[in-house]
C-alpha positions as CSV (number, residue, x, y, z in Angstrom):
1,M,7.9,3.8,20.7
2,E,7.9,7.3,19.2
3,L,6.6,7.9,15.8
4,K,7.6,11.1,13.6
5,F,5.9,11.7,10.5
6,Y,5.8,14.3,7.8
7,N,2.5,16.2,7.8
8,S,1.8,17.6,4.1
9,M,-0.7,20.2,6.0
10,S,2.2,21.8,8.2
11,R,4.8,20.8,5.6
12,S,7.2,19.7,8.6
13,A,8.0,16.6,10.5
14,E,5.8,16.2,13.6
15,V,5.9,13.8,16.8
16,F,2.5,11.7,16.1
17,H,0.0,11.6,18.8
18,S,-3.5,9.9,18.2
19,L,-6.5,11.9,19.2
20,V,-7.6,9.0,21.4
21,P,-4.9,7.3,23.2
22,G,-4.0,3.9,21.9
23,K,-6.5,4.2,19.0
24,V,-5.8,5.6,15.2
25,G,-8.8,6.6,12.8
26,M,-7.0,6.3,9.3
27,Y,-8.8,7.1,6.0
28,T,-7.0,6.1,2.6
29,C,-8.0,6.9,-0.7
30,G,-8.7,3.6,-2.7
31,P,-9.2,2.8,-6.4
32,T,-11.6,4.3,-8.9
33,V,-12.8,1.2,-10.2
34,Y,-13.2,1.6,-14.0
35,N,-10.0,-0.6,-14.8
36,F,-7.7,-2.9,-13.1
37,A,-5.1,-1.1,-10.7
38,H,-1.7,-0.4,-11.8
39,I,1.7,-0.8,-9.8
40,G,1.9,3.1,-9.3
41,N,-1.6,2.6,-7.5
42,F,0.0,-0.3,-5.6
43,R,2.9,1.9,-4.4
44,A,0.5,4.0,-2.5
45,Y,-1.7,1.1,-1.0
46,L,1.4,-0.4,0.1
47,F,2.9,2.6,1.7
48,E,-0.5,2.8,3.5
49,D,-0.3,-0.8,4.3
50,F,3.3,-0.4,5.9
51,L,2.1,3.0,7.6
52,R,-0.9,1.0,9.2
53,R,1.5,-1.9,10.2
54,T,4.0,0.5,11.8
55,L,1.2,1.8,13.8
56,E,0.3,-1.4,15.0
57,F,3.7,-2.1,15.5
58,A,4.0,0.8,17.9
59,G,0.8,-0.6,19.8
60,Y,-2.1,1.5,18.4
61,E,-5.1,-0.1,17.5
62,V,-5.9,1.0,14.0
63,T,-9.3,1.6,12.4
64,Q,-8.7,2.0,8.7
65,V,-11.2,3.0,6.1
66,M,-10.6,2.7,2.2
67,N,-13.0,4.0,-0.1
68,L,-14.1,2.4,-3.4
69,T,-15.0,5.4,-6.2
70,D,-17.4,3.4,-8.0
71,V,-18.8,6.6,-9.8
72,D,-17.4,9.4,-11.6
73,D,-16.6,10.5,-15.1
74,K,-14.5,7.2,-15.9
75,T,-16.6,4.7,-14.5
76,I,-19.7,6.1,-16.1
77,R,-18.0,6.3,-19.4
78,G,-16.8,2.7,-19.2
79,S,-20.4,1.7,-18.1
80,Q,-21.9,3.6,-21.2
81,S,-19.4,2.4,-23.6
82,T,-19.9,-1.2,-22.5
83,G,-23.6,-1.2,-22.5
84,K,-23.6,-2.5,-18.8
85,P,-25.3,-0.9,-15.7
86,L,-22.8,0.9,-13.7
87,K,-22.8,-1.9,-10.8
88,E,-22.3,-4.7,-13.3
89,Y,-19.6,-2.7,-14.9
90,T,-17.8,-2.2,-11.8
91,K,-17.9,-5.2,-9.9
92,P,-15.1,-7.3,-11.6
93,Y,-12.7,-4.6,-11.0
94,I,-13.6,-4.5,-7.3
95,E,-13.4,-8.0,-7.1
96,A,-9.7,-7.9,-8.9
97,F,-8.8,-5.2,-6.3
98,F,-9.4,-7.3,-3.4
99,N,-7.6,-10.3,-5.1
100,D,-4.5,-8.2,-5.8
101,L,-4.3,-6.9,-2.2
102,K,-4.3,-10.6,-1.3
103,M,-1.5,-11.1,-3.6
104,L,0.4,-8.2,-2.1
105,N,-0.1,-9.2,1.8
106,V,-1.9,-6.3,2.3
107,E,-3.9,-6.0,5.4
108,P,-7.7,-5.4,5.0
109,A,-9.4,-2.4,5.8
110,A,-12.0,-2.2,8.4
111,V,-14.5,-0.9,5.9
112,Y,-14.5,-0.5,2.2
113,P,-17.2,2.1,1.7
114,A,-18.5,2.4,-2.2
115,A,-19.6,5.9,-2.9
116,T,-22.9,4.8,-4.8
117,E,-24.0,3.4,-1.3
118,H,-23.4,6.3,0.3
119,I,-25.5,8.8,-1.6
120,P,-27.6,10.0,1.4
121,E,-24.5,11.1,3.4
122,M,-23.5,12.9,0.6
123,K,-26.8,14.8,-0.1
124,A,-26.9,15.6,3.6
125,L,-23.4,17.2,3.5
126,I,-24.2,19.4,0.6
127,Q,-27.8,20.3,2.1
128,A,-25.5,21.5,5.3
129,L,-23.3,23.4,2.9
130,F,-26.5,25.3,1.5
131,D,-27.7,26.0,5.0
132,K,-24.6,27.7,6.0
133,G,-24.6,29.9,2.5
134,I,-21.3,28.2,1.0
135,A,-22.8,25.9,-1.6
136,Y,-24.7,27.8,-4.7
137,K,-26.6,26.2,-7.7
138,S,-25.6,26.8,-11.2
139,E,-27.3,27.4,-14.6
140,D,-26.7,23.3,-15.6
141,G,-28.1,22.3,-12.1
142,S,-24.9,21.6,-11.0
143,V,-24.0,22.6,-7.2
144,Y,-20.6,24.1,-6.3
145,F,-18.6,24.7,-3.2
146,S,-18.0,28.8,-3.2
147,V,-14.4,29.5,-1.9
148,D,-15.1,33.2,-1.5
149,R,-18.2,32.3,1.0
150,F,-15.8,29.8,3.0
151,A,-13.5,32.5,4.8
152,D,-10.8,29.7,6.0
153,Y,-10.3,28.7,2.4
154,G,-7.1,30.7,1.9
155,R,-5.3,28.5,4.8
156,L,-5.8,25.3,2.8
157,A,-5.2,26.6,-1.0
158,H,-2.3,25.1,-2.9
159,L,-2.6,27.8,-5.4
160,D,-1.6,31.6,-4.1
161,R,-4.9,33.4,-3.0
162,S,-4.5,36.0,-5.5
163,Q,-5.0,33.4,-8.4
164,L,-8.4,32.4,-7.0
165,R,-10.2,35.2,-9.1
166,S,-12.7,36.3,-6.5
167,G,-15.9,37.5,-7.5
168,V,-15.3,36.9,-11.4
169,R,-17.7,34.7,-13.2
170,I,-15.4,32.4,-15.4
171,A,-16.3,29.7,-17.9
172,N,-16.2,26.3,-16.7
173,D,-16.4,24.1,-19.8
174,E,-19.9,25.2,-21.2
175,Y,-21.3,26.3,-17.9
176,E,-20.3,29.0,-15.2
177,K,-19.1,29.3,-11.9
178,E,-18.9,32.2,-9.7
179,S,-15.3,31.8,-9.0
180,F,-12.3,30.2,-10.4
181,G,-11.5,28.3,-7.5
182,D,-15.1,26.8,-7.0
183,F,-15.3,23.3,-7.2
184,A,-18.3,20.7,-8.0
185,L,-20.4,19.1,-5.1
186,W,-22.9,17.7,-7.2
187,K,-23.1,17.3,-11.2
188,G,-26.3,18.3,-12.7
189,W,-27.6,15.1,-14.8
190,D,-26.4,14.9,-18.3
191,E,-27.7,12.9,-21.2
192,K,-24.0,10.9,-21.3
193,D,-24.7,10.1,-17.9
194,G,-27.7,7.7,-19.1
195,D,-29.1,6.2,-15.9
196,V,-26.6,6.9,-13.4
197,V,-28.6,9.6,-11.7
198,W,-30.1,10.4,-8.2
199,D,-32.7,12.7,-7.0
200,A,-31.8,15.5,-5.0
201,P,-33.6,18.5,-3.5
202,W,-31.6,20.9,-6.0
203,G,-32.4,18.6,-8.7
204,K,-31.3,15.1,-10.3
205,G,-27.3,14.7,-10.8
206,R,-24.4,12.8,-9.0
207,P,-22.2,13.4,-6.4
208,G,-18.7,15.2,-7.4
209,W,-15.3,13.2,-6.6
210,H,-14.3,15.6,-3.7
211,L,-17.6,15.5,-1.6
212,E,-17.6,11.5,-1.6
213,C,-14.4,11.2,0.2
214,S,-15.6,13.8,3.0
215,A,-18.9,12.2,3.5
216,M,-17.7,8.8,4.1
217,S,-14.7,9.5,5.9
218,M,-16.6,11.3,8.5
219,K,-19.2,8.8,8.7
220,Y,-16.7,5.8,9.7
221,L,-13.9,7.9,11.3
222,G,-16.2,10.9,12.8
223,E,-15.8,14.8,11.9
224,S,-12.1,14.8,13.2
225,F,-9.9,12.0,12.8
226,D,-5.9,11.3,12.9
227,L,-4.7,10.3,9.4
228,H,-5.5,10.8,5.8
229,T,-3.3,9.4,3.1
230,G,-3.0,8.9,-0.7
231,G,-0.6,9.6,-3.5
232,I,1.1,13.2,-3.9
233,D,-1.3,13.7,-7.0
234,N,-4.2,13.9,-4.4
235,L,-3.0,16.8,-2.6
236,F,-4.4,19.1,-4.9
237,P,-7.3,19.8,-5.5
238,H,-8.7,16.7,-4.0
239,H,-7.6,16.7,-0.4
240,E,-7.7,20.4,0.1
241,N,-11.3,20.4,-1.2
242,E,-12.3,17.3,1.3
243,I,-10.9,19.7,3.8
244,A,-13.0,22.8,2.9
245,Q,-16.0,20.6,2.7
246,A,-15.7,19.3,6.1
247,E,-14.3,21.9,8.1
248,A,-16.9,24.6,6.4
249,V,-19.8,22.5,7.8
250,T,-18.3,21.3,11.4
251,G,-16.1,23.9,12.1
252,K,-13.7,21.4,13.4
253,P,-10.3,20.3,12.5
254,F,-11.0,17.7,9.8
255,V,-7.7,15.5,10.0
256,H,-4.6,15.9,12.5
257,T,-2.0,14.4,10.0
258,W,-1.8,14.2,6.4
259,M,0.7,11.9,4.5
260,H,1.4,11.3,0.8
261,C,3.6,9.2,-1.3
262,A,5.5,10.0,-4.1
263,H,5.1,8.8,-7.6
264,L,6.5,5.5,-8.9
265,R,8.2,5.6,-12.3
266,V,9.3,2.6,-14.2
267,N,13.0,2.4,-15.7
268,G,13.3,6.0,-15.1
269,Q,10.3,7.1,-16.9
270,K,6.9,8.3,-16.0
271,M,4.7,5.1,-16.5
272,S,2.8,5.5,-19.6
273,K,1.1,2.9,-22.2
274,S,2.4,4.9,-25.0
275,L,6.1,3.9,-23.8
276,G,5.4,0.0,-23.1
277,N,6.4,0.8,-19.2
278,F,2.5,0.7,-17.8
279,F,1.8,-2.3,-15.8
280,T,-0.9,-3.8,-13.5
281,L,-0.2,-6.5,-11.2
282,R,-1.4,-9.6,-13.0
283,D,0.9,-8.2,-15.9
284,L,3.9,-9.0,-13.8
285,L,2.5,-12.1,-12.2
286,D,2.2,-13.3,-15.8
287,K,5.8,-12.5,-16.6
288,G,6.6,-15.1,-13.8
289,Y,7.1,-12.5,-10.8
290,T,5.5,-13.2,-7.5
291,G,3.4,-10.9,-5.1
292,R,5.8,-11.2,-2.6
293,E,8.6,-10.1,-4.8
294,I,6.5,-7.0,-5.9
295,R,5.9,-6.3,-2.2
296,Y,9.4,-6.2,-1.7
297,V,10.4,-3.6,-4.2
298,L,7.4,-1.5,-3.8
299,L,8.4,-1.0,-0.1
300,S,12.1,-0.8,-0.6
301,A,12.0,3.2,-1.1
302,Q,11.1,5.8,1.7
303,Y,7.8,6.7,0.6
304,R,8.2,10.3,0.0
305,Q,10.9,9.6,-2.3
306,S,10.3,8.8,-6.2
307,L,10.7,5.0,-6.8
308,N,11.9,3.6,-9.7
309,F,10.5,0.3,-10.6
310,T,12.6,-2.1,-12.8
311,F,13.0,-5.5,-13.7
312,D,16.7,-5.9,-12.3
313,A,15.1,-4.7,-8.9
314,L,12.7,-7.8,-9.1
315,A,15.2,-10.0,-10.1
316,A,17.4,-8.6,-6.8
317,A,14.2,-9.0,-4.7
318,R,14.3,-12.7,-5.9
319,T,17.7,-13.2,-5.0
320,A,17.5,-11.4,-1.4
321,L,14.4,-13.1,-0.3
322,A,16.2,-16.6,-1.1
323,R,18.6,-15.7,1.2
324,V,16.2,-14.8,3.9
325,D,14.1,-18.2,3.3
326,E,17.8,-19.9,3.5
327,C,18.2,-18.4,7.0
328,V,14.9,-18.9,8.1
329,D,15.0,-22.5,7.2
330,A,18.2,-23.1,9.0
331,L,16.7,-21.1,12.1
332,N,13.9,-23.8,12.0
333,V,16.1,-27.0,11.6
334,R,18.2,-25.8,14.5
335,V,14.9,-25.3,16.7
336,K,14.3,-28.9,16.1
337,E,17.9,-30.0,17.0
338,N,17.4,-29.4,20.5
339,R,20.8,-28.1,20.7
340,A,22.1,-26.9,23.8
341,D,22.7,-23.4,25.0
342,D,26.4,-22.8,24.3
343,G,26.3,-18.7,24.9
344,V,25.9,-17.7,21.3
345,R,23.4,-15.2,20.8
346,V,22.4,-13.0,17.9
347,A,22.4,-9.6,18.7
348,S,18.7,-7.8,18.5
349,Q,18.0,-5.3,15.9
350,L,14.3,-4.0,16.9
351,E,15.4,-1.0,18.3
352,A,17.3,0.0,15.2
353,F,14.5,-1.2,13.0
354,G,11.8,0.6,15.1
355,A,14.0,3.7,15.2
356,A,13.9,3.4,11.3
357,L,10.2,3.2,11.3
358,G,9.9,5.9,13.8
359,D,11.6,8.2,11.6
360,D,8.9,9.1,9.0
361,L,8.7,5.3,8.0
362,N,12.5,4.9,6.6
363,A,11.9,2.0,4.7
364,P,15.8,1.8,3.7
365,E,16.8,1.9,7.3
366,A,14.5,-0.5,8.6
367,F,15.5,-2.9,5.5
368,A,18.9,-2.4,6.7
369,A,18.4,-3.5,10.2
370,F,16.5,-6.3,9.1
371,Y,19.7,-7.5,7.1
372,A,21.8,-6.8,9.9
373,F,19.9,-9.3,12.1
374,I,19.8,-11.7,9.1
375,R,23.7,-11.5,8.8
376,A,23.8,-11.8,12.3
377,A,21.7,-15.1,12.6
378,N,23.8,-16.8,9.7
379,S,26.8,-16.3,12.1
380,A,25.5,-17.2,15.0
381,L,24.2,-20.6,13.4
382,S,27.7,-21.0,12.1
383,Q,29.1,-20.6,15.7
384,G,26.7,-23.1,17.1
385,L,23.7,-21.1,18.1
386,S,21.2,-23.2,20.4
387,S,17.9,-24.4,19.5
388,A,16.6,-21.6,22.3
389,G,18.8,-18.8,20.4
390,A,17.4,-20.1,17.0
391,Q,13.7,-19.6,18.3
392,A,14.6,-16.1,19.8
393,A,15.8,-15.1,16.3
394,L,12.6,-16.4,14.5
395,D,10.7,-14.6,17.4
396,E,12.6,-11.6,16.2
397,L,12.0,-11.9,12.8
398,N,8.4,-12.4,13.1
399,Q,8.2,-9.1,15.1
400,M,9.8,-7.3,12.0
401,D,7.7,-9.1,9.5
402,R,4.4,-7.8,11.2
403,V,5.5,-4.8,9.4
404,L,7.7,-5.8,6.4
405,G,5.0,-8.5,5.3
406,F,7.1,-10.3,3.0
407,V,9.4,-13.0,5.5
408,N,6.9,-15.6,5.9
409,F,4.2,-14.5,3.0
410,G,4.3,-16.3,0.1
411,R,7.3,-18.6,0.7
412,A,7.3,-22.0,-1.2
413,V,6.2,-24.8,0.9
414,A,9.2,-27.3,1.2
415,E,8.6,-30.3,-1.2
416,E,9.0,-33.8,0.0
417,I,12.4,-35.4,-1.4
418,P,11.6,-38.2,-3.7
419,A,13.6,-41.6,-2.6
420,E,15.6,-41.6,-5.9
421,I,16.7,-38.3,-5.2
422,Q,17.8,-38.8,-1.6
423,A,19.6,-42.2,-2.7
424,L,21.7,-39.8,-5.1
425,A,22.3,-37.1,-2.3
426,D,23.2,-40.0,0.0
427,A,25.6,-41.4,-2.9
428,R,27.3,-37.9,-3.3
429,A,27.9,-37.5,0.7
430,K,29.6,-41.0,0.4
431,A,31.7,-39.8,-2.2
432,R,32.8,-36.9,-0.6
433,A,33.5,-38.3,2.8
434,E,35.8,-40.8,0.8
435,K,37.3,-37.6,-1.1
436,N,36.0,-38.9,-4.4
437,W,35.6,-35.3,-6.0
438,A,34.9,-36.4,-9.3
439,E,32.3,-38.3,-8.6
440,S,31.0,-36.1,-6.1
441,D,30.7,-33.6,-8.7
442,R,28.8,-35.8,-11.4
443,L,26.4,-36.7,-8.4
444,R,25.9,-32.9,-8.0
445,D,25.3,-32.2,-11.6
446,E,22.7,-35.4,-11.8
447,L,21.0,-33.8,-9.2
448,A,20.7,-30.2,-10.7
449,A,19.7,-32.0,-14.1
450,Q,16.4,-33.6,-12.1
451,G,15.9,-30.1,-10.8
452,W,17.7,-30.2,-7.2
453,Q,20.2,-27.9,-5.5
454,V,22.5,-29.4,-3.5
455,R,24.5,-27.2,-0.9
456,D,27.6,-28.0,1.6
457,S,28.1,-26.9,4.9
458,K,30.4,-28.2,8.1
459,D,26.9,-29.7,9.2
460,G,26.6,-31.7,5.8
461,Q,24.8,-31.0,2.7
462,T,21.1,-29.9,2.2
463,L,18.9,-30.2,-0.9
464,K,16.7,-27.7,-2.2
465,P,14.4,-27.7,-5.4
466,L,15.4,-25.3,-8.2
467,A,13.1,-22.5,-9.2
468,K,10.9,-23.5,-11.7
């Protein structure tokens, strides 16, 4: 199965080849744990989950690393404002993040390194940059990466090279850097940081955000690895600075393929608390939506296209998933009927599904192949699909669901039908057989009043609890 991904570094679509045949090392930028993650964050995490599942679908063994940024300006401000130690402040947000991942059926990464637990690796990386003459210490005790001393930085820069005012000392807040493009590797201790401080040969302080990811990714995936992902807002300066730090030390290509997802909008607007369209996952759950429905919507657009998140889309997802469930339920019933093979088949859509995934994770086309299969399965069921054919169809749906993650995830467990409800249904079936349509309708309404929906087909009637 050929996979072609858009590489943000080369700005072109490339056929994907892993550095080690059959294995993929993948680093994904995780949450900054100063608050609950919002649905814009989860758009990125679900894109990364979709990517990982696609790689596994294609036969790769994936080692995914997702960092937890638990020390930065935001986490420190939150810790100081609440009077809690940093670890105590970030702990509930880390726990909530993992609960949210489960609610969205996101496959767990192999490692979730926290920045505060990898300070030695970060200090070693800074020391290596000092040894190469690329890092320097400023007047306030901070340590900076010099873009002028790293000759290859121009290849990486999102800004035109002429904008990096080489050799000019430019004020950075109240302190000074040697050059406009220089960035902090280590921030010298300040009173506002309180007790969030570590000793280092160049002075007390804390690591810079960019440094954290370079140090942790190389620890777990090596000096060169296959994939690095994140939101498009991470492209500059975060990811470019990661590359500069790593390659300045190792002299090797840092990452083979970079992939970035576009922003999420809500009701056509940028998500903002002031607009009242800012939602965490738990906000949506409190409104009665499910993780399964949210997953469906967040996966529905191609990852490099902006996704407009609406409540209408969630309602449509609920309806679409109900149709999927009906098909899956009917296939399961048919399997148990031991119906003989009469030649009816469900045409496979796996080739079209795989081709869509291989085309830079083309989710809309993958969804189209999936629904083409659902329609074909429903048609085959109505034409007398055998039990073996139904099992084959379920097997194909399960293969697709290895990537989609919403077919079997979060489905309501079938409820046992109470005796009095079954009696009403039996009476209705008798009325229909006698063509007593008025009585049939009355009993249907009575079932609905008691929370049960009845549906008719050529194979008889079925009962299903109404959504609560």
